[in-house]
C-alpha positions in Angstrom: -9.6 -32.4 -20.2 -6.8 -33.7 -18.1 -7.2 -30.8 -15.6 -10.8 -31.7 -15.1 -9.9 -35.4 -14.5 -7.3 -34.4 -11.9 -9.8 -32.1 -10.2 -12.5 -34.7 -10.1 -10.2 -37.6 -8.9 -9.9 -36.5 -5.3 -13.7 -36.0 -5.2 -14.3 -39.5 -6.4 -11.9 -40.9 -3.8 -13.7 -38.9 -1.1 -17.1 -40.2 -2.1 -15.9 -43.9 -2.2 -14.3 -43.6 1.2 -17.6 -42.6 2.9 -18.8 -45.3 5.2 -22.3 -46.4 4.3 -24.7 -48.6 6.3 -23.6 -51.7 4.4 -19.9 -51.1 5.0 -20.6 -50.4 8.7 -22.5 -53.7 8.9 -19.7 -55.5 7.1 -17.1 -54.2 9.6 -19.3 -55.2 12.5 -19.6 -58.7 11.1 -15.8 -58.8 10.7 -15.3 -57.7 14.3 -17.7 -60.4 15.6 -16.1 -63.1 13.5 -12.7 -62.1 14.8 -13.9 -62.1 18.4 -15.5 -65.5 17.9 -12.1 -66.7 16.6 -10.4 -65.4 19.7 -12.8 -67.2 21.9 -12.3 -70.5 20.0 -8.5 -70.0 20.2 -8.7 -69.5 24.0 -10.8 -72.7 24.3 -8.2 -74.5 22.4 -5.5 -73.3 24.8 -7.6 -74.5 27.7 -8.0 -77.9 26.0 -4.2 -78.1 25.6 -3.8 -77.3 29.4 -6.3 -80.1 30.2 -4.4 -82.4 27.9 -1.2 -81.6 29.9 -3.0 -82.4 33.1 -4.2 -85.7 31.7 -0.7 -86.6 30.5 0.7 -85.9 33.9 -2.0 -88.1 35.4 -0.8 -90.9 33.1 -3.9 -91.0 30.8 -2.0 -90.8 27.5 -5.0 -91.8 25.4 -7.1 -88.9 26.8 -4.3 -86.5 26.5 -3.8 -87.4 22.8 -7.5 -86.9 22.1 -7.6 -83.6 23.8 -4.5 -82.4 21.9 -6.1 -83.4 18.6 -9.3 -81.6 19.6 -7.2 -78.5 20.6 -5.4 -78.6 17.2 -8.8 -78.8 15.4 -10.1 -75.9 17.4 -7.0 -73.8 16.6 -7.4 -74.6 12.8 -11.1 -73.5 13.1 -10.0 -70.3 14.9 -7.4 -69.6 12.2 -10.1 -69.8 9.5 -12.3 -67.3 11.1 
């Protein structure tokens, strides 16, 4: 009985490892979500750069608002 179980085990793993349409779609969704997270992260970096420019121009209130927005965007990107 044990010999049969050991013979069937690799076959069972091979069957479960096959990509089906649902798994392919899930991987596509994961890829898209990750790409969206990358875009949001890049937008956050741009916002930080704009905050630096505002700070250099002496507009501290605007710089602080932009930095807060950038941090919120980074948190959103991390959650994706």
